[in-house]
C-alpha positions as CSV (number, residue, x, y, z in Angstrom):
1,M,118.5,114.9,98.3
2,T,116.5,111.8,97.7
3,G,117.7,109.9,100.7
4,T,115.0,111.3,103.0
5,L,112.2,110.2,100.7
6,R,113.7,106.7,100.5
7,T,113.8,106.5,104.3
8,I,110.2,107.6,104.7
9,A,109.2,104.8,102.4
10,F,111.4,102.3,104.2
11,T,109.9,103.4,107.6
12,A,106.4,103.0,106.3
13,A,107.2,99.5,105.0
14,L,108.9,98.3,108.3
15,L,106.0,99.6,110.4
16,A,103.7,97.5,108.3
17,V,105.5,94.4,109.5
18,A,103.0,94.3,112.4
19,A,100.0,93.7,110.3
20,P,101.1,90.5,108.3
21,L,102.5,89.1,111.6
22,S,99.2,89.4,113.3
23,A,97.4,88.0,110.1
24,Q,99.5,84.9,110.3
25,H,97.5,83.8,113.4
26,R,94.1,85.4,113.0
27,G,91.4,82.9,111.9
28,R,93.8,80.0,111.3
29,R,92.5,76.5,112.0
30,G,94.8,73.4,112.1
31,R,94.4,70.4,110.0
32,S,93.3,67.1,111.6
33,G,95.9,66.0,114.0
34,D,97.2,69.5,115.0
35,D,98.5,69.7,118.5
36,R,96.9,72.7,120.1
37,T,97.7,73.2,123.8
38,N,99.3,75.8,126.0
39,K,102.4,73.6,126.6
40,I,104.7,71.5,124.4
41,D,107.7,69.5,125.1
42,T,108.6,67.2,122.2
43,T,111.3,66.1,119.8
44,V,110.8,65.2,116.1
45,S,113.0,63.9,113.3
46,V,113.7,66.1,110.4
47,S,116.1,66.5,107.4
48,R,119.4,68.4,108.1
49,T,118.2,71.5,106.1
50,A,114.7,71.6,107.4
51,T,112.8,74.9,107.7
52,V,111.6,75.8,111.2
53,D,109.0,78.5,111.3
54,L,108.3,80.1,114.7
55,S,105.8,83.0,115.4
56,L,104.2,84.5,118.4
57,L,102.6,87.7,119.7
58,S,104.1,88.5,123.0
59,G,107.0,86.5,124.4
60,E,110.4,85.3,123.5
61,I,111.9,83.0,120.9
62,K,115.3,81.3,121.6
63,V,116.8,79.0,119.0
64,T,120.1,77.0,119.3
65,S,121.6,74.2,117.3
66,W,123.0,70.7,117.7
67,D,124.5,68.0,115.5
68,K,121.3,65.8,115.5
69,N,118.7,65.8,112.6
70,E,116.1,66.5,115.1
71,V,114.0,69.6,116.4
72,R,113.5,69.9,120.1
73,I,110.8,72.2,121.3
74,I,109.9,73.4,124.7
75,A,107.1,76.0,124.5
76,T,104.8,77.5,127.1
77,S,101.9,80.0,126.7
78,E,100.2,81.8,129.5
79,D,97.1,82.6,127.4
80,G,96.5,81.0,124.1
81,D,96.6,77.7,122.3
82,L,100.0,76.7,120.7
83,R,99.7,75.2,117.2
84,F,102.3,72.7,116.2
85,E,102.9,71.0,112.9
86,A,105.8,68.8,111.8
87,S,107.1,66.9,108.8
88,S,110.5,65.9,107.7
89,S,111.2,69.1,105.8
90,R,109.2,71.7,107.9
91,V,108.3,72.3,111.5
92,S,106.0,75.2,112.5
93,L,104.9,76.6,115.9
94,S,102.5,79.5,116.4
95,I,100.0,80.9,118.9
96,D,96.2,81.0,118.2
97,E,95.2,84.6,119.1
98,D,91.5,83.7,118.8
99,N,91.8,81.9,122.1
100,G,93.5,84.8,124.0
101,D,96.6,86.9,123.5
102,D,97.2,88.7,126.8
103,G,99.8,86.4,128.3
104,D,103.5,85.9,127.4
105,T,104.7,82.9,125.3
106,E,108.2,81.3,125.3
107,Y,109.8,79.1,122.8
108,Q,113.0,77.2,123.5
109,V,113.9,75.4,120.2
110,T,117.0,73.4,119.2
111,V,117.4,72.6,115.6
112,P,120.0,70.9,113.1
113,K,122.9,73.1,112.3
114,G,121.9,73.2,108.7
115,A,118.3,74.3,109.4
116,R,116.7,77.5,108.0
117,V,115.0,79.3,110.9
118,I,112.2,81.8,110.4
119,G,111.3,83.6,113.7
120,S,108.8,86.4,114.2
121,S,107.4,88.2,117.2
122,I,105.1,91.3,117.7
123,S,106.3,92.1,121.3
124,G,109.3,90.1,122.4
125,N,112.9,89.3,121.7
126,V,114.1,86.9,119.1
127,S,117.6,85.2,119.3
128,V,119.0,82.6,116.9
129,R,122.4,80.9,117.1
130,G,124.3,78.3,115.0
131,V,122.0,77.6,112.1
132,G,122.3,77.4,108.3
133,E,120.1,80.5,107.5
134,V,117.9,82.9,109.4
135,E,115.1,85.4,109.0
136,A,114.3,87.0,112.3
137,T,111.7,89.8,112.9
138,S,110.3,91.6,115.8
139,V,108.2,94.9,116.0
140,S,109.1,95.9,119.7
141,G,111.8,93.6,120.7
142,D,115.4,92.9,120.1
143,V,116.7,90.6,117.4
144,T,120.0,88.7,117.9
145,V,121.6,86.3,115.7
146,S,125.1,84.7,115.7
147,A,127.1,81.9,114.1
148,I,125.1,81.7,110.9
149,A,126.6,79.7,108.3
150,G,124.6,81.3,105.4
151,S,122.6,84.3,105.0
152,A,120.8,86.5,107.7
153,T,117.9,88.8,107.4
154,I,117.0,90.7,110.6
155,K,114.4,93.5,111.2
156,T,112.8,95.3,114.1
157,V,111.0,98.7,114.6
158,S,111.8,99.8,118.0
159,G,114.3,97.2,119.3
160,G,118.0,96.7,118.8
161,L,119.6,94.5,116.1
162,S,122.7,92.5,116.7
163,G,124.6,89.9,114.6
164,S,128.0,88.1,114.7
165,E,129.8,85.5,112.8
166,I,127.5,85.5,109.7
167,G,128.9,83.7,106.7
168,G,126.5,84.4,103.9
169,G,125.7,88.1,103.9
170,L,123.3,90.2,105.9
171,Q,120.2,92.4,105.3
172,A,119.1,94.5,108.3
173,Q,116.3,97.0,108.8
174,N,115.5,99.1,111.9
175,V,113.8,102.4,112.8
176,S,114.7,103.5,116.4
177,G,117.1,101.0,117.8
178,D,120.9,100.5,117.4
179,V,122.4,98.0,114.9
180,E,125.7,96.2,115.9
181,I,127.2,93.8,113.5
182,V,130.5,91.9,114.1
183,G,132.2,89.5,111.7
184,V,130.0,89.2,108.6
185,T,131.2,87.8,105.3
186,G,129.3,88.6,102.1
187,D,127.1,91.5,100.9
188,V,125.7,93.8,103.6
189,Q,122.8,96.1,103.3
190,V,121.5,98.0,106.4
191,Q,118.8,100.6,106.7
192,T,118.0,102.5,109.9
193,V,116.4,105.8,110.9
194,S,117.6,107.1,114.3
195,G,119.7,104.3,115.8
196,E,123.5,104.1,115.7
197,L,125.0,101.6,113.2
198,K,128.3,99.8,113.9
199,L,129.8,97.4,111.4
200,R,133.0,95.7,112.6
201,G,135.1,92.9,111.0
202,V,133.3,93.1,107.8
203,K,134.6,91.1,104.9
204,S,132.6,92.1,101.9
205,S,133.0,93.5,98.3
206,Y,129.5,95.3,98.6
207,V,128.2,97.3,101.6
208,R,125.3,99.8,101.5
209,T,124.0,101.6,104.5
210,E,121.1,104.2,104.7
211,T,120.3,106.3,107.9
212,V,118.6,109.5,108.7
213,S,120.1,110.7,112.0
214,G,122.1,107.7,113.3
215,D,125.9,107.7,113.3
216,L,127.9,105.0,111.4
217,E,131.1,103.2,112.5
218,F,132.6,100.9,109.6
219,D,135.7,98.8,110.3
220,G,136.6,95.9,107.9
221,A,138.5,94.6,105.0
222,V,138.4,96.6,101.8
223,E,138.3,94.6,98.5
224,P,140.2,96.3,95.6
225,N,137.0,95.9,93.3
226,G,134.6,96.6,96.2
227,R,131.6,99.1,96.4
228,Y,131.0,100.8,99.7
229,I,128.0,103.1,99.8
230,F,127.1,105.3,102.9
231,H,124.0,107.5,102.9
232,S,122.8,109.7,105.8
233,H,120.9,113.0,106.3
234,S,122.4,114.3,109.6
235,G,124.3,111.2,110.9
236,S,128.2,111.2,111.0
237,F,130.5,108.6,109.6
238,R,133.7,107.1,111.1
239,I,135.4,104.8,108.5
240,N,138.4,102.9,109.4
241,L,140.4,101.5,106.6
242,P,142.9,98.6,106.8
243,R,146.6,99.3,106.4
244,G,147.6,99.7,102.9
245,A,144.0,100.0,101.6
246,G,143.5,101.9,98.4
247,A,140.2,103.7,97.7
248,T,138.5,106.3,95.5
249,I,136.1,108.4,97.7
250,S,133.2,110.3,96.2
251,Y,132.1,112.7,98.8
252,H,128.8,114.6,98.6
253,S,127.6,116.9,101.5
254,F,125.8,120.3,102.0
255,S,127.2,121.4,105.3
256,G,129.3,118.4,106.6
257,D,133.1,118.2,106.7
258,I,135.5,115.3,105.9
259,N,138.7,114.7,107.8
260,S,141.2,112.0,107.3
261,S,144.3,110.7,108.9
262,C,145.1,108.9,105.7
263,A,147.0,110.6,102.8
264,M,144.5,111.7,100.3
265,M,144.8,113.4,96.9
266,M,141.9,115.6,95.9
267,G,140.8,115.1,92.3
268,R,137.5,116.6,91.0
269,S,135.9,119.2,93.3
270,K,132.9,121.5,92.5
271,G,130.1,123.3,94.3
272,S,127.0,125.4,93.5
273,A,127.3,129.1,93.2
274,G,126.2,130.8,96.4
275,M,125.9,127.5,98.2
276,T,128.1,125.3,100.3
277,Y,127.3,122.1,98.6
278,K,130.4,119.9,98.3
279,D,131.0,117.4,95.5
280,N,134.6,116.1,95.8
281,V,136.5,113.0,94.8
282,F,139.6,111.9,96.9
283,T,142.1,109.1,96.2
284,I,143.9,107.0,98.8
285,G,146.6,104.7,97.8
286,N,146.0,103.0,94.4
287,G,142.4,104.1,94.4
288,G,141.1,100.6,94.0
289,A,137.9,100.3,96.2
290,R,135.1,102.7,95.3
291,F,133.4,104.6,98.2
292,T,130.3,106.8,97.9
293,I,129.7,108.9,101.0
294,E,126.6,111.1,101.0
295,T,125.3,113.3,103.9
296,F,123.5,116.5,104.2
297,S,124.9,117.8,107.4
298,G,126.9,115.0,109.0
299,D,130.8,114.8,109.3
300,V,133.0,112.2,107.9
301,E,136.2,110.9,109.6
302,I,138.5,108.5,107.8
303,T,141.1,106.6,109.9
304,G,143.7,103.8,109.4
305,C,145.4,103.2,106.0
306,G,149.0,102.7,107.7
307,N,151.5,103.7,105.0
308,A,149.1,104.1,102.0
309,K,150.3,106.8,99.7
310,P,148.2,108.5,97.0
311,K,148.9,107.4,93.5
312,E,150.7,109.9,91.3
313,D,149.0,111.3,88.1
């Protein structure tokens, strides 16, 4: 299967996040008028959709929102100069590693509800709530986003990822931590290596997940013309379909099993001579949504459906 190769490439790319994050700070010098200090407590006026760019090495980023067209920043650094720049369309805050990077840094930031937030940390947690769009990244910390009106992109290597109330789709990447998403609308794409993946309250016509050894739980609405693609090497899947849902399920596995509490009609079924490889197609209800489930050794359990009946030939 090609899934393992895809995951190796994904892991290498995500581990490389550390390098560009460090490079953002190394050798930077502020323009005339930059505020460089180890403590900032200030409020600046911005546009409603301003971009707020926050980055640090070790510490924590906390972002919330309010109805004002202002950005409020309270930031402290134990060892290193804070660098702050602001205009009506963009606010940036970072730490100058040339002057030390052994201590923790903390950002508490309040932004307009329509703002776009970019938050990145090497060793520390990032949390963002109530903004227009978000891109949040950490190498060894947790990333948490909630009440996002638009799209969300979240990444970490060894921490956990969690998101809730996301209105414009989600992209998530993780290596060794768990991923838990509750209440997302729009396209969903998630990659993980060994952590558990939980998707609940999903309202999407396109969902794609890839994992190596992590288990997946999926529970959400199923659009009649939707595509739902789940890949794993050894992880198991538990898919809960809503009452009356129709689906055509293409199931590919070497040694895993598929079990369902839904009434399913088997269509095409084939395997390779002398091998246990399984290549089956099942129909639930009217067969509307298309599911592709591919696993090498993980099991698949399908629940829900209510009174859905298989369509007749």
